[in-house]
N, C-alpha and C positions, 0 to 999 in steps of 0.2 A: 492607379496609374492609368492615364488616358492612352488611347491608341497612338503610338508614335507616328508622326506625320511622314516619316521617310520610308514607310512600307509602300512599295510600288507594285504595279501589275506583274512585273517579272518575279517578285517575291511570292505573289499569290500563285503564279504558275508553278513555281518550285514547290509550294505547299501542295498543289494538286498532284504533282508527280509523286510526292512522298505519300499522299493518301492512296494513290493507285498502287504504289509499291507495298506499303505497310498495312493499308486498310484504315478504317476509322476506329479509334480506341473505344472501348466500352465507356458508356456514359457521355460520349462526345458527339453522338448522332444529332442530326437536325431534328427538332421536334415539331415546329410549325412552319418555319421559314428556312429556305436554303438558297444557295447560289446555284444557278443553272449555267452550265458551260458544256457545249458539244453534247447535248442530250443526257448529261449526267448531272446529278445534284450533289452539293457539298455543303457541310455545316459551316455557316458563316463565321462563328466564333473560332472554330478550329483553323480555318484558313487564316484568320488574323493572327492567332497564336503562333502557328507554324510559319506564317509569312514573316512575323517579327524575328523568328530564329534566323532566317536568311538575311534579313535587313540589319539586325542588331546582335546576332549571336546568342540570343537567349529566347526561349519560348515565353510568350506573354501568358501570365497566369490568367486562366479563364474565370476566376472568382468574380461574381457580379459586383464586388466592391471595386474592382479594377476597370472593367468595362462590361457593358450589357449587350445583349443580342441586337437591339435596335441600333446601337452604335456601330457594331460590325456590319450590319446591313447597309447603313448609310455610307460607311467608309467604302465598302465594295461597290455600291452604286456610283459613288463619286469617281471610282476608278474605271467605270464603264461596264461593270458586270450586271447581269440580270438577276434580280432577287425574286423568288416565287414563293407563294403559299403552298405548302405540301399537305 
């Protein structure tokens, strides 16, 4: 399943709030690339997965057959976020 096109910046901000509240689940940490926002870094795929929950009421499965990290990076860049190598 590709990344749904209706995930917007507001959904990503909601995912950031959830990460700040709950933390990053085991095995979902950023490995090479992350989104940087207000001097904090966040895993791109997790932001898209959780952003989809707020946009479409279900977490997007992070399985690489559904979408890959580079797709999440590109989507976040297109929303105006900064992607950095960590």
